[in-house]
C-alpha positions as CSV (number, residue, x, y, z in Angstrom):
1,X,189.6,14.5,260.3
2,X,187.8,11.9,258.2
3,X,189.7,10.7,255.1
4,X,188.9,8.7,252.0
5,X,191.2,6.0,250.6
6,X,191.8,6.0,246.9
7,X,190.4,2.8,245.5
8,X,188.4,1.9,248.6
9,X,185.1,1.9,246.8
10,X,186.3,-0.5,244.1
11,X,187.5,-2.8,246.9
12,X,184.2,-2.6,248.7
13,X,182.3,-3.4,245.5
14,X,184.5,-6.3,244.6
15,X,184.3,-7.7,248.1
16,X,180.5,-7.1,248.3
17,X,179.4,-8.6,245.1
18,X,181.7,-11.5,245.4
19,X,180.5,-11.8,249.0
20,X,184.1,-12.3,250.0
21,X,185.3,-12.2,253.6
22,X,189.0,-11.7,253.0
23,X,190.5,-8.4,254.0
24,X,191.2,-5.9,251.2
25,X,194.8,-4.8,250.5
26,X,196.1,-1.6,251.9
27,X,194.8,1.6,250.3
28,X,196.6,4.8,249.3
29,X,195.4,7.8,251.3
30,X,193.7,10.7,249.7
31,X,192.9,13.7,252.0
32,X,189.5,15.1,251.8
33,X,188.3,18.2,253.7
34,X,185.1,16.5,255.0
35,X,183.7,17.4,258.4
36,X,183.4,14.5,260.7
37,X,179.8,13.2,261.2
38,X,178.6,12.5,264.8
39,X,179.2,14.1,268.1
40,X,181.9,13.4,270.8
41,X,183.7,10.1,270.9
42,X,181.6,7.6,272.9
43,X,183.8,4.4,272.6
44,X,186.7,2.7,270.9
45,X,187.3,-1.0,270.3
46,X,188.3,-3.7,267.8
47,X,185.6,-5.2,265.6
48,X,185.5,-8.9,266.3
49,X,182.4,-10.0,264.4
50,X,180.1,-8.6,261.7
51,X,176.4,-9.3,262.3
52,X,174.8,-7.7,259.3
53,X,175.4,-4.8,256.9
54,X,175.1,-2.1,259.6
55,X,175.8,-4.0,262.9
56,X,179.0,-5.4,264.4
57,X,180.4,-6.6,267.7
58,X,183.4,-5.2,269.5
59,X,186.0,-7.5,271.2
60,X,184.6,-6.6,274.6
61,X,181.1,-7.8,273.6
62,X,179.4,-4.5,273.0
63,X,177.2,-4.5,269.9
64,X,177.2,-1.5,267.6
65,X,174.5,-0.3,265.2
66,X,175.6,2.2,262.5
67,X,173.5,5.4,262.7
68,X,171.8,7.2,259.9
69,X,171.6,4.4,257.3
70,X,169.4,1.5,256.2
71,X,170.8,-1.6,254.5
72,X,169.0,-4.5,252.7
73,X,168.3,-7.5,254.9
74,X,170.5,-10.6,254.5
75,X,168.4,-13.3,252.7
76,X,167.7,-16.5,254.6
77,X,169.1,-19.7,253.0
78,X,165.6,-20.6,251.7
79,X,165.5,-17.2,249.9
80,X,168.4,-17.8,247.6
81,X,166.7,-16.1,244.7
82,X,166.5,-12.8,246.5
83,X,168.7,-9.8,245.7
84,X,172.3,-10.3,246.9
85,X,172.6,-6.7,248.2
86,X,172.2,-7.7,251.8
87,X,175.1,-10.1,251.7
88,X,177.1,-7.5,249.7
89,X,176.6,-5.0,252.5
90,X,177.9,-7.5,255.1
91,X,181.0,-8.3,253.0
92,X,181.7,-4.6,252.5
93,X,181.4,-3.8,256.2
94,X,183.8,-6.6,256.9
95,X,186.2,-5.1,254.4
96,X,185.9,-1.7,255.9
97,X,186.1,-2.6,259.6
98,X,186.4,-6.3,260.3
99,X,189.3,-6.9,262.7
100,X,190.1,-3.2,262.8
101,X,190.0,-0.7,265.6
102,X,187.1,1.7,265.3
103,X,186.2,5.1,266.9
104,X,182.6,5.6,267.6
105,X,181.0,9.1,267.6
106,X,177.7,9.8,269.3
107,X,174.5,9.8,267.2
108,X,171.2,11.6,267.5
109,X,169.6,8.5,269.1
110,X,170.3,6.7,272.3
111,X,171.1,3.0,272.5
112,X,168.3,1.0,271.0
113,X,165.9,-1.3,272.9
114,X,168.4,-4.2,272.4
115,X,171.1,-2.2,274.2
116,X,173.2,-1.7,271.0
117,X,175.3,1.4,270.8
118,X,174.0,3.6,267.9
119,X,176.9,5.6,266.5
120,X,178.9,6.9,263.6
121,X,181.9,4.6,263.1
122,X,185.4,5.4,261.8
123,X,188.0,2.8,261.2
124,X,191.4,3.7,262.5
125,X,194.3,2.7,260.3
126,X,197.8,4.2,260.4
127,X,196.5,7.2,262.3
128,X,193.8,8.0,259.8
129,X,190.0,7.8,260.1
130,X,187.8,6.1,257.4
131,X,184.1,7.0,257.6
132,X,182.5,3.6,257.5
133,X,178.9,4.3,256.8
134,X,179.8,7.0,254.3
135,X,181.7,4.5,252.3
136,X,178.8,2.0,252.4
137,X,176.5,4.8,251.0
138,X,179.0,5.8,248.4
139,X,179.3,2.2,247.2
140,X,175.5,2.0,246.8
141,X,175.2,-0.6,249.6
142,X,173.2,1.5,252.0
143,X,170.5,4.2,252.0
144,X,170.5,7.4,254.1
145,X,168.1,6.8,257.0
146,X,165.5,9.2,258.5
147,X,167.5,10.0,261.7
148,X,170.6,11.8,260.6
149,X,172.3,14.9,262.1
150,X,171.7,18.1,260.2
151,X,175.5,18.7,259.9
152,X,176.0,15.3,258.3
153,X,172.9,15.0,256.1
154,X,174.4,17.0,253.2
155,X,177.5,14.8,252.9
156,X,175.6,11.6,253.1
157,X,172.9,12.6,250.6
158,X,175.5,13.8,248.2
159,X,177.2,10.4,248.4
160,X,173.9,8.6,247.9
161,X,173.0,10.8,244.9
162,X,176.3,10.0,243.2
163,X,175.9,6.2,243.9
164,X,172.3,6.3,242.5
165,X,173.4,8.2,239.4
166,X,176.1,5.6,238.7
167,X,173.6,2.8,239.5
168,X,175.9,1.2,242.0
169,X,174.9,-1.6,244.3
170,X,171.2,-1.6,245.3
171,X,170.5,1.3,242.9
172,X,170.9,-1.2,240.0
173,X,168.1,-3.3,241.5
174,X,164.7,-2.6,240.0
175,X,163.3,-2.9,243.6
176,X,164.9,0.5,244.4
177,X,163.9,2.2,241.1
178,X,162.5,5.7,241.8
179,X,158.9,5.9,240.7
180,X,157.1,9.0,239.4
181,X,154.0,9.8,241.4
182,X,152.3,11.0,238.3
183,X,152.2,7.5,236.9
184,X,148.7,6.3,238.1
185,X,149.6,2.6,237.7
186,X,153.1,2.0,239.0
187,X,152.8,3.7,242.4
188,X,149.6,2.2,243.7
189,X,151.0,-1.2,242.7
190,X,153.7,-0.8,245.4
191,X,151.3,-0.5,248.3
192,X,152.4,-2.6,251.3
193,X,156.2,-2.4,250.6
194,X,159.0,0.0,250.7
195,X,159.2,2.3,247.6
196,X,161.0,5.4,246.4
197,X,158.6,7.9,244.9
198,X,159.3,11.4,243.6
199,X,157.0,14.2,242.5
200,X,155.8,17.7,243.3
201,X,154.6,18.1,246.9
202,X,151.1,19.6,247.2
203,X,150.8,19.8,251.0
204,X,152.3,18.5,254.2
205,X,150.2,17.5,257.2
206,X,151.1,16.3,260.7
207,X,149.0,13.9,262.8
208,X,150.5,13.0,266.1
209,X,154.0,11.5,265.5
210,X,153.3,11.0,261.8
211,X,154.0,13.5,259.0
212,X,152.1,13.0,255.8
213,X,153.4,14.4,252.5
214,X,150.7,14.7,249.8
215,X,151.9,14.7,246.2
216,X,150.2,16.6,243.4
217,X,149.0,14.0,240.9
218,X,147.5,14.2,237.4
219,X,143.9,13.4,236.8
220,X,143.1,10.0,235.2
């Protein structure tokens, strides 16, 4: 049974935006009747190193990639002026799992081309399970990805919606501002980069492995 820890989001945010690597203090336990995301257990191990905001290495050398989420990249040293959200995600993942034993549940995708295990991760502390990627989303440090199990999508999207409404983490960054498709100026200006756009869907078309969503726009 997955559980939430009272105060864990505050600890994640504090660790993330301070880009701190120290372990957070123990958290009080608050039971929550959430269904576990992921399939059967595929592995267990102790996290020895954090690579980025969604990747870590176990003590036996296996590398794990968290399923169903996307996180901002970690800026390079020469990109000091970029958003700190990438570093915040790294610090938060370290707070959630660094040095801890984790349980990995199977994802919808096989190991990636780099041989990394793609899984849903749960930190094991005092016999309880803390849903790692769910906490990253709830803290506004990760987005829900495009490959997420149907049984898990509702919970993750609900957490993302709450974080976005509260403007936590990356949702306070203008880069992730949701654009209205009916604005004829703002949306085309984002061509060539990631953008969040909302509007009324006019039609959906599939071409090979690509699905196109056509929005209904106002005449200009």
